[in-house]
C-alpha positions as a Markdown table, in Angstrom:
| # | Residue | x | y | z |
|---|---|---|---|---|
| 1 | Ser | 96.9 | -107.1 | 90.6 |
| 2 | Phe | 97.1 | -105.3 | 87.4 |
| 3 | Lys | 98.4 | -102.1 | 89.0 |
| 4 | Arg | 100.9 | -104.0 | 91.0 |
| 5 | Glu | 102.3 | -105.8 | 87.8 |
| 6 | Lys | 102.6 | -102.1 | 86.2 |
| 7 | Lys | 104.5 | -101.0 | 89.1 |
| 8 | Leu | 106.9 | -103.8 | 88.8 |
| 9 | Leu | 107.4 | -103.3 | 85.2 |
| 10 | Glu | 108.3 | -99.6 | 86.0 |
| 11 | Arg | 110.6 | -100.5 | 88.6 |
| 12 | Ser | 112.5 | -103.0 | 86.6 |
| 13 | Pro | 115.6 | -101.9 | 84.6 |
| 14 | Pro | 115.3 | -101.3 | 80.9 |
| 15 | Pro | 116.3 | -104.2 | 78.6 |
| 16 | Pro | 120.1 | -103.7 | 77.7 |
| 17 | Pro | 121.1 | -103.2 | 74.1 |
| 18 | Asn | 121.8 | -106.6 | 72.5 |
| 19 | Asp | 125.5 | -106.4 | 72.0 |
| 20 | Gly | 126.2 | -109.8 | 73.0 |
| 21 | Arg | 127.7 | -109.2 | 76.6 |
| 22 | Pro | 125.7 | -109.6 | 79.7 |
| 23 | Pro | 124.4 | -106.8 | 81.6 |
| 24 | Ala | 126.0 | -106.1 | 85.0 |
| 25 | Phe | 122.9 | -105.7 | 87.1 |
| 26 | Leu | 121.8 | -109.4 | 86.2 |
| 27 | Gly | 124.7 | -110.6 | 88.4 |
| 28 | Ser | 124.8 | -114.3 | 89.1 |
| 29 | Glu | 120.9 | -114.3 | 88.7 |
| 30 | His | 121.5 | -115.5 | 85.2 |
| 31 | Ser | 125.0 | -117.4 | 83.9 |
| 32 | Tyr | 126.3 | -116.4 | 80.8 |
| 33 | Asp | 128.9 | -119.3 | 80.4 |
| 34 | Leu | 129.0 | -119.4 | 76.5 |
């Protein structure tokens, strides 16, 4: 299961720079109504 976790981490997109704006790839998965 550890290998699968590693694969999931490698496939996920890198964290966006913390510039205060929501990244586009998150879409409606997370809502940024601030």
